[in-house]
C-alpha positions in Angstrom: 0.0 0.0 0.0 2.8 2.4 0.9 4.6 1.5 -2.3 1.5 2.4 -4.3 1.2 5.8 -2.6 4.9 6.6 -3.1 4.7 5.5 -6.8 1.6 7.6 -7.3 3.2 10.5 -5.6 6.3 10.2 -7.8 4.2 9.9 -11.0 2.0 12.9 -9.9 5.2 15.0 -9.2 6.6 14.1 -12.6 3.4 15.1 -14.3 3.2 18.4 -12.4 6.9 19.1 -13.2 6.5 18.2 -16.9 3.3 20.4 -17.1 5.1 23.3 -15.5 8.1 23.0 -17.8 5.9 22.7 -21.0 3.7 25.6 -20.0 6.7 27.8 -19.4 8.2 26.8 -22.8 4.8 27.3 -24.5 4.6 30.8 -23.1 8.1 31.5 -24.3 7.3 30.0 -27.7 4.2 32.2 -28.1 6.2 35.3 -27.2 8.8 34.4 -29.9 6.0 33.8 -32.4 4.5 37.2 -31.6 7.9 38.9 -32.0 8.4 37.0 -35.3 5.0 38.2 -36.6 5.9 41.8 -35.7 9.3 41.5 -37.5 7.7 39.9 -40.6 5.1 42.8 -40.8 8.0 45.3 -40.5 9.9 43.5 -43.3 6.8 43.6 -45.5 6.3 47.3 -44.8 10.0 48.0 -45.6 9.8 46.0 -48.8 6.7 47.9 -49.9 8.5 51.2 -49.1 11.5 50.0 -51.1 9.3 49.1 -54.1 7.8 52.6 -53.9 11.2 54.2 -53.9 12.3 52.0 -56.8 9.3 53.2 -58.8 10.1 56.8 -58.0 13.7 56.4 -59.1 12.6 54.7 -62.3 10.1 57.4 -63.0 12.7 60.1 -62.4 15.2 58.4 -64.6 12.6 57.9 -67.4 11.4 61.5 -67.0 14.9 62.8 -67.2 15.6 60.8 -70.3 12.4 62.0 -71.9 13.1 65.6 -71.0 16.7 65.2 -72.3 15.4 63.8 -75.6 12.9 66.7 -76.1 15.6 69.3 -75.2 18.0 67.7 -77.7 15.7 67.0 -80.5 13.3 70.0 -80.4 15.6 72.7 -79.0 18.9 71.5 -80.4 20.7 71.7 -77.1 23.8 69.7 -76.3 25.8 68.7 -73.3 29.1 70.4 -72.4 31.9 68.9 -74.5 29.6 67.4 -77.2 29.8 68.2 -80.8 27.0 68.1 -83.3 27.6 66.8 -86.8 25.0 67.8 -89.4 24.7 66.2 -92.8 22.9 67.7 -95.7 20.5 65.3 -97.4 20.7 65.8 -101.1 
């Protein structure tokens, strides 16, 4: 009878100990998952901002090229150090 009580007490103590350890680790794991979600959202936001900046840069470069083309072709302007060669079409 005493052996059964001791055995049951040991098993109960192991169950309580295991439950305590797992609950502590589960809480820690949930905290880490929460931090991970926050970081992933931040990464997504930064990637979106990065894409927006890339679009602005492309737009500025294309606009600059377009403006340069118009200035060269319609106004006949050149950059410093460039030479214009004109050929007569006969």
